[in-house]
DODRENKOL-819347 format. One record per residue: x, y, z of N, C-alpha, C, O in turn; residue in one letter. Coordinates in steps of 0.05 Angstrom, whole numbers, plus 5000, padded with zeros to 4 digits. Layout:
[[X Y Z] [X Y Z] [X Y Z] [X Y Z] 'a'];
...
END
This chain:
[[4986 9078 8398] [4982 9050 8389] [4994 9047 8361] [4991 9064 8344] 'm'];
[[5008 9026 8357] [5021 9020 8331] [5000 9015 8310] [4979 9003 8316] 'r'];
[[5005 9025 8286] [4987 9018 8264] [4991 8989 8257] [5012 8977 8263] 'i'];
[[4971 8977 8245] [4972 8950 8236] [4974 8951 8205] [4956 8959 8191] 'l'];
[[4998 8943 8196] [5003 8943 8167] [5002 8915 8157] [5019 8898 8163] 'l'];
[[4981 8909 8141] [4976 8882 8131] [4982 8882 8101] [4972 8898 8086] 'i'];
[[5001 8863 8093] [5010 8863 8065] [5000 8837 8051] [5004 8815 8061] 'v'];
[[4987 8840 8029] [4977 8818 8012] [5002 8808 7996] [5007 8818 7974] 'd'];
[[5015 8788 8006] [5039 8778 7994] [5036 8771 7964] [5053 8779 7948] 'a'];
[[5016 8756 7958] [5013 8747 7930] [5009 8771 7911] [5020 8771 7889] 'a'];
[[4994 8790 7920] [4988 8812 7902] [5013 8831 7900] [5018 8842 7878] 'n'];
[[5027 8835 7921] [5050 8853 7921] [5073 8840 7905] [5085 8853 7888] 'v'];
[[5078 8814 7911] [5099 8800 7896] [5093 8801 7866] [5111 8805 7850] 'v'];
[[5068 8796 7859] [5060 8796 7831] [5060 8823 7817] [5056 8824 7793] 'g'];
[[5064 8844 7832] [5062 8871 7821] [5086 8879 7804] [5085 8899 7789] 's'];
[[5108 8865 7807] [5132 8871 7792] [5141 8847 7776] [5146 8826 7787] 'v'];
[[5143 8849 7750] [5150 8826 7732] [5180 8821 7734] [5194 8826 7714] 'p'];
[[5189 8810 7757] [5218 8805 7760] [5225 8776 7760] [5247 8769 7769] 'd'];
[[5208 8759 7749] [5213 8730 7749] [5203 8716 7774] [5211 8693 7778] 'g'];
[[5186 8729 7790] [5176 8717 7815] [5163 8690 7810] [5163 8673 7828] 'w'];
[[5151 8686 7787] [5136 8661 7781] [5154 8636 7780] [5145 8614 7782] 'w'];
[[5181 8641 7777] [5200 8618 7777] [5206 8609 7805] [5214 8586 7809] 'r'];
[[5203 8627 7825] [5209 8621 7853] [5191 8637 7871] [5201 8657 7882] 'd'];
[[5166 8629 7874] [5147 8645 7891] [5156 8646 7919] [5155 8667 7932] 'r'];
[[5167 8624 7929] [5176 8623 7958] [5199 8644 7962] [5198 8659 7981] 'f'];
[[5218 8644 7944] [5241 8662 7946] [5232 8690 7943] [5242 8708 7957] 'g'];
[[5214 8696 7924] [5204 8722 7920] [5189 8733 7945] [5192 8756 7951] 'a'];
[[5175 8715 7958] [5160 8723 7982] [5180 8728 8005] [5176 8746 8021] 't'];
[[5201 8713 8007] [5222 8718 8028] [5235 8745 8023] [5239 8760 8042] 'e'];
[[5241 8752 7998] [5253 8778 7991] [5233 8800 7999] [5242 8820 8011] 'r'];
[[5208 8797 7993] [5188 8817 8001] [5188 8820 8032] [5189 8842 8042] 'l'];
[[5186 8797 8045] [5186 8797 8075] [5210 8813 8085] [5206 8831 8102] 'r'];
[[5234 8807 8076] [5258 8820 8085] [5257 8850 8079] [5266 8866 8095] 'd'];
[[5246 8858 8056] [5244 8886 8049] [5223 8901 8066] [5225 8925 8067] 'g'];
[[5205 8887 8079] [5184 8900 8096] [5195 8906 8124] [5183 8923 8137] 'l'];
[[5216 8894 8132] [5226 8897 8161] [5229 8926 8168] [5221 8933 8190] 'a'];
[[5241 8944 8152] [5244 8972 8160] [5218 8986 8165] [5218 9006 8180] 'p'];
[[5196 8977 8154] [5171 8991 8158] [5161 8987 8187] [5145 9003 8196] 'f'];
[[5169 8967 8201] [5162 8964 8228] [5171 8986 8246] [5157 8993 8265] 'a'];
[[5194 8998 8240] [5204 9021 8255] [5194 9047 8242] [5185 9065 8256] 'e'];
[[5195 9049 8215] [5190 9074 8202] [5161 9079 8196] [5153 9103 8195] 'e'];
[[5145 9058 8193] [5117 9062 8183] [5118 9068 8154] [5138 9063 8141] 'g'];
[[5096 9078 8143] [5094 9084 8115] [5085 9113 8112] [5076 9124 8132] 'i'];
[[5086 9124 8089] [5077 9152 8084] [5049 9156 8094] [5030 9140 8089] 'a'];
[[5046 9176 8110] [5020 9183 8122] [5013 9168 8147] [4993 9173 8160] 'g'];
[[5030 9148 8153] [5025 9131 8177] [5052 9125 8190] [5063 9103 8185] 'h'];
[[5063 9144 8205] [5089 9140 8216] [5090 9116 8236] [5070 9108 8248] 'p'];
[[5114 9104 8238] [5118 9082 8256] [5117 9088 8285] [5115 9112 8292] 'g'];
[[5120 9069 8301] [5124 9041 8295] [5098 9028 8283] [5076 9038 8287] 'p'];
[[5102 9006 8270] [5080 8991 8258] [5083 8961 8264] [5105 8951 8265] 'a'];
[[5060 8948 8267] [5060 8919 8268] [5056 8910 8239] [5035 8915 8227] 'e'];
[[5076 8897 8229] [5076 8889 8200] [5068 8860 8198] [5081 8843 8211] 'v'];
[[5046 8853 8183] [5037 8827 8180] [5037 8821 8149] [5023 8835 8134] 'v'];
[[5051 8800 8141] [5052 8791 8114] [5034 8766 8111] [5041 8745 8123] 'l'];
[[5012 8768 8096] [4995 8745 8093] [5003 8730 8068] [5005 8741 8046] 'v'];
[[5009 8704 8072] [5019 8687 8051] [4999 8664 8046] [4984 8656 8064] 'v'];
[[5000 8653 8022] [4983 8630 8015] [4997 8614 7994] [5017 8622 7983] 'e'];
[[4986 8591 7988] [4997 8573 7967] [5026 8565 7973] [5033 8558 7996] 'g'];
[[5043 8566 7952] [5071 8558 7954] [5087 8574 7972] [5109 8566 7980] 'r'];
[[5078 8597 7980] [5093 8615 7999] [5086 8609 8027] [5097 8622 8045] 'a'];
[[5068 8591 8033] [5058 8586 8059] [5080 8579 8079] [5076 8584 8103] 'r'];
[[5102 8568 8071] [5124 8560 8089] [5143 8583 8097] [5162 8578 8112] 'g'];
[[5139 8606 8086] [5157 8628 8092] [5153 8635 8122] [5131 8639 8131] 'v'];
[[5175 8638 8136] [5174 8644 8164] [5176 8674 8171] [5183 8691 8154] 'g'];
[[5170 8680 8196] [5171 8707 8206] [5200 8715 8211] [5217 8698 8214] 's'];
[[5206 8741 8211] [5231 8752 8218] [5227 8776 8238] [5204 8785 8240] 'v'];
[[5247 8785 8252] [5243 8808 8269] [5230 8831 8253] [5241 8840 8233] 'p'];
[[5207 8841 8263] [5194 8863 8251] [5171 8855 8232] [5154 8872 8226] 'g'];
[[5171 8830 8223] [5150 8822 8204] [5140 8794 8212] [5154 8774 8212] 'v'];
[[5114 8795 8219] [5101 8769 8226] [5088 8759 8200] [5073 8773 8187] 'r'];
[[5095 8734 8193] [5083 8721 8170] [5059 8705 8179] [5061 8687 8197] 'v'];
[[5037 8711 8167] [5012 8698 8174] [5003 8680 8151] [4993 8690 8131] 'e'];
[[5006 8654 8153] [4997 8636 8132] [4966 8633 8131] [4954 8629 8152] 'p'];
[[4955 8636 8107] [4926 8633 8104] [4919 8604 8100] [4931 8590 8083] 'a'];
[[4902 8594 8116] [4893 8565 8113] [4880 8561 8086] [4882 8539 8074] 'a'];
[[4866 8581 8077] [4852 8580 8051] [4859 8604 8035] [4882 8608 8027] 'g'];
[[4840 8622 8031] [4844 8647 8015] [4859 8667 8031] [4853 8672 8054] 's'];
[[4879 8678 8019] [4894 8699 8031] [4877 8723 8036] [4879 8736 8057] 'g'];
[[4859 8730 8017] [4841 8752 8019] [4824 8749 8044] [4819 8768 8059] 'd'];
[[4813 8725 8048] [4795 8720 8071] [4811 8725 8097] [4800 8736 8115] 'd'];
[[4836 8715 8098] [4852 8719 8122] [4857 8749 8127] [4857 8758 8150] 'r'];
[[4862 8764 8106] [4867 8792 8109] [4841 8806 8121] [4844 8822 8139] 'i'];
[[4818 8799 8111] [4793 8810 8121] [4790 8803 8150] [4782 8819 8166] 'v'];
[[4796 8778 8158] [4795 8770 8186] [4813 8786 8204] [4805 8795 8225] 'e'];
[[4838 8791 8195] [4857 8806 8210] [4847 8835 8214] [4850 8847 8236] 'l'];
[[4835 8846 8193] [4825 8874 8196] [4802 8874 8216] [4800 8891 8233] 'v'];
[[4785 8854 8214] [4761 8852 8232] [4769 8848 8261] [4755 8856 8279] 'a'];
[[4791 8834 8265] [4800 8827 8292] [4813 8851 8306] [4819 8849 8330] 'e'];
[[4817 8874 8292] [4831 8896 8305] [4815 8922 8304] [4826 8943 8295] 'a'];
[[4790 8923 8312] [4774 8947 8312] [4787 8968 8330] [4799 8962 8350] 'p'];
[[4784 8993 8322] [4796 9014 8338] [4826 9020 8331] [4836 9041 8339] 'g'];
[[4838 9003 8317] [4866 9009 8309] [4866 9020 8281] [4848 9015 8265] 'r'];
[[4887 9035 8275] [4891 9043 8246] [4902 9018 8232] [4922 9007 8240] 't'];
[[4887 9009 8212] [4893 8986 8196] [4898 8994 8168] [4880 9007 8155] 'r'];
[[4922 8988 8157] [4929 8995 8129] [4934 8969 8115] [4951 8954 8124] 'v'];
[[4920 8964 8093] [4923 8941 8077] [4937 8949 8051] [4928 8967 8037] 'v'];
[[4958 8934 8045] [4973 8939 8020] [4965 8918 8000] [4970 8894 8003] 'v'];
[[4951 8926 7979] [4941 8909 7957] [4932 8926 7935] [4926 8950 7939] 't'];
[[4931 8914 7911] [4919 8927 7887] [4893 8913 7880] [4881 8920 7860] 'a'];
[[4886 8893 7895] [4862 8877 7889] [4837 8894 7897] [4832 8899 7921] 'd'];
[[4822 8901 7876] [4799 8917 7881] [4777 8906 7899] [4765 8920 7915] 'r'];
[[4772 8880 7895] [4751 8867 7911] [4760 8866 7940] [4744 8871 7958] 'a'];
[[4785 8860 7945] [4795 8859 7972] [4794 8887 7984] [4787 8890 8008] 'l'];
[[4802 8907 7969] [4800 8935 7979] [4772 8942 7988] [4768 8953 8010] 'r'];
[[4752 8935 7972] [4725 8940 7980] [4718 8927 8006] [4705 8939 8024] 'e'];
[[4726 8902 8009] [4719 8887 8033] [4730 8899 8059] [4717 8902 8079] 'r'];
[[4757 8906 8057] [4770 8917 8081] [4762 8946 8086] [4761 8954 8109] 'v'];
[[4758 8962 8065] [4749 8989 8069] [4722 8990 8083] [4717 9008 8099] 'e'];
[[4705 8970 8077] [4679 8969 8090] [4682 8964 8120] [4664 8971 8136] 'a'];
[[4704 8953 8128] [4710 8949 8157] [4726 8972 8170] [4734 8970 8193] 'l'];
[[4731 8993 8155] [4745 9016 8164] [4775 9017 8159] [4789 9035 8169] 'g'];
[[4785 8998 8144] [4814 8999 8138] [4820 9018 8116] [4803 9025 8100] 'a'];
[[4845 9027 8115] [4855 9044 8094] [4871 9026 8076] [4885 9008 8085] 'v'];
[[4870 9031 8049] [4885 9015 8030] [4906 9032 8015] [4902 9055 8010] 'c'];
[[4927 9019 8008] [4948 9031 7992] [4958 9010 7973] [4955 8986 7978] 't'];
[[4971 9019 7951] [4981 9001 7931] [5008 8989 7937] [5022 8999 7954] 'g'];
[[5015 8969 7922] [5041 8956 7925] [5066 8974 7925] [5086 8969 7938] 'p'];
[[5065 8995 7909] [5088 9014 7908] [5094 9027 7935] [5117 9036 7939] 'r'];
[[5076 9026 7953] [5081 9038 7980] [5104 9023 7993] [5120 9035 8007] 't'];
[[5105 8997 7989] [5125 8980 8002] [5145 8967 7983] [5165 8955 7992] 'v'];
[[5140 8970 7957] [5157 8957 7938] [5160 8975 7913] [5143 8973 7895] 'r'];
[[5181 8991 7912] [5183 9008 7888] [5187 8992 7863] [5200 8971 7863] 'p'];
[[5176 9002 7842] [5177 8989 7816] [5204 8995 7803] [5209 8986 7781] 'v'];
END
């Protein structure tokens, strides 16, 4: 069974001070495109294939999916949508990419594994 790799777009985009605040939508598209190889390869400690889900909110909500990366727009809080996605996939290996401590606690309580933004976005 493929691992479920859920990426907190806002947190990962904001982890590198590369001017993302001038164009959140474009920064999120670049992140999405950079995630595509992980669908085949997986991530360290969790070999592929992987189902890659990028959770977006706010100004990035209009970013579309591409082959290998499903973009999941959050109706409200991106963190709440990530928790829902983790809860909807019991029995699967679920890896959440975020540096948000409160979100980590919430998804780890549901059995997910967490890793930081550098896993998918080198600094």
